[in-house]
C-alpha positions in Angstrom: 18.3 -1.9 -7.3 16.6 -0.7 -10.5 13.1 -0.5 -9.0 11.7 2.9 -8.2 11.9 4.1 -4.6 15.6 4.4 -4.2 16.3 8.0 -3.4 18.3 10.3 -1.2 19.4 10.9 1.4 19.5 7.1 2.2 19.6 5.5 -1.2 19.0 1.8 -1.1 17.7 1.3 2.5 16.9 -2.2 3.7 17.1 -2.0 7.5 15.1 -5.2 8.1 17.1 -7.1 5.5 14.1 -8.3 3.6 16.0 -8.1 0.3 18.8 -10.3 1.9 16.8 -13.6 2.0 18.9 -16.6 1.0 16.6 -17.7 -1.8 18.6 -16.0 -4.5 21.8 -17.6 -6.0 24.0 -14.9 -4.5 22.4 -14.8 -1.1 20.0 -12.0 -1.9 16.3 -12.2 -2.4 15.0 -13.3 -5.8 13.4 -10.8 -8.2 10.0 -12.3 -7.5 10.4 -11.8 -3.8 11.6 -8.2 -4.1 8.7 -7.4 -6.4 6.3 -9.0 -3.8 7.8 -6.8 -1.1 7.4 -3.7 -3.4 3.8 -4.7 -4.2 3.0 -5.0 -0.5 4.7 -1.7 0.3 2.7 0.1 -2.5 -0.6 -1.3 -1.2 0.1 -0.3 2.4 1.4 3.1 1.3 -1.7 3.7 -0.8 -4.0 2.6 2.0 -2.1 4.8 4.5 -2.4 7.9 2.2 -6.1 7.4 2.1 -6.3 6.7 5.8 -4.4 9.9 6.6 -6.7 11.9 4.5 -9.8 10.2 5.9 -8.5 10.6 9.4 -8.1 14.4 9.0 -11.4 14.9 7.1 -13.3 12.7 9.5 -12.3 14.8 12.5 -14.1 17.8 11.0 -16.7 16.4 8.6 -18.8 13.5 9.5 -22.2 13.3 7.9 -22.4 9.5 8.0 -23.5 7.2 10.9 -25.6 9.8 12.7 -23.3 12.8 12.3 -23.1 13.8 16.0 -19.8 12.2 16.9 -18.6 13.9 20.1 -16.4 11.1 21.3 -12.8 10.2 20.3 -12.4 8.5 17.0 -11.4 5.1 18.4 -14.6 5.0 20.5 -16.8 6.0 17.5 -15.0 3.4 15.4 -16.0 0.7 17.8 -19.7 1.9 17.8 -20.1 1.5 14.0 -23.0 -0.8 13.2 -21.1 -4.0 12.5 -23.9 -5.8 10.7 -24.0 -3.3 7.8 -20.7 -1.5 7.5 -17.9 -4.1 8.1 -19.2 -6.8 5.7 -19.2 -4.2 3.0 -15.6 -3.2 3.8 -14.5 -6.9 3.7 -16.2 -7.3 0.4 -14.5 -4.3 -1.2 -11.1 -5.4 0.1 -11.7 -9.0 -1.2 -12.8 -7.7 -4.6 -9.6 -5.6 -4.9 -7.4 -8.5 -3.7 -8.7 -10.8 -6.4 -6.5 -9.0 -8.9 -3.4 -9.9 -6.8 -4.0 -13.6 -7.1 -3.1 -13.6 -10.8 0.3 -11.9 -10.2 1.8 -14.7 -8.0 4.4 -17.2 -9.1 3.5 -20.9 -8.9 3.7 -21.7 -5.1 5.4 -24.9 -5.9 8.3 -23.0 -7.5 8.6 -20.1 -5.0 6.2 -19.1 -2.3 5.2 -15.4 -1.9 6.8 -14.3 -5.1 5.4 -12.3 -8.0 6.0 -13.3 -11.6 8.9 -11.7 -13.4 6.7 -10.1 -16.1 4.5 -8.3 -13.5 5.2 -4.7 -12.7 4.4 -3.9 -9.0 1.5 -1.5 -8.5 -0.4 -2.5 -11.7 -3.7 -4.4 -11.7 -4.0 -8.0 -12.5 -2.0 -10.3 -14.8 -1.8 -8.0 -17.8 0.0 -5.0 -16.1 -2.9 -2.6 -16.6 -2.1 0.8 -15.2 -5.2 2.4 -13.6 -4.9 6.0 -14.5 -8.4 7.5 -14.9 -7.2 11.1 -14.7 -4.4 10.6 -17.2 -1.7 11.9 -14.8 0.9 9.3 -15.5 3.7 10.6 -17.8 4.5 8.7 -21.0 8.2 9.1 -20.6 9.7 6.1 -18.7 12.2 8.2 -16.7 9.4 10.6 -15.6 7.1 7.7 -14.8 9.9 6.1 -12.6 10.3 9.5 -10.8 6.6 9.6 -10.2 6.6 6.1 -8.8 9.4 7.1 -6.5 7.4 10.0 -5.3 4.4 7.8 -4.7 6.5 5.3 -2.7 8.1 8.1 -0.6 4.7 9.7 0.1 3.3 6.3 1.0 6.2 5.6 3.4 5.5 9.0 5.1 1.8 8.4 5.2 2.4 5.0 7.0 4.4 6.8 9.7 1.9 9.7 9.8 -1.2 7.6 10.3 0.5 5.6 13.0 1.3 8.9 14.7 -2.2 10.2 14.3 -3.7 7.1 15.9 -1.1 7.2 18.7 -1.9 10.8 19.4 -5.7 10.0 19.3 -5.2 7.3 21.9 -3.1 9.4 24.2 -5.2 12.6 24.2 
């Protein structure tokens, strides 16, 4: 319960019970598993934040792929030229996921767990923080508060993009 992301009004909230796996000695999840779940939550939150922004911008600004998109987004999404665009998307995702491979624990020891010395959200095996704009505070307490804000915004973005897609499909 020392990881960032525990905030009010709910505090520590584990509705699905993922942190209650029976791999730990006291019946809870091991630290490696909890870090894996946090890493996954961060990735999905970051993708959802970008998707939410892209969804809103794409509705009003679409200079790519012909520009004249007068059909709902899900129809235009299916008409994207598969032979050029989607292999590039898969390549970019695979290139980014290569960094994750070096953070995993030995699968013979514990499957789907991250090493204890790895900090969730950093790149690769040497805990590099990617901060090209220099926005991350140097004070550890402020940095933890910023990480909590990122997690909460990511959680909201995951719900928001699901709502946007549902609304697009309904209307």
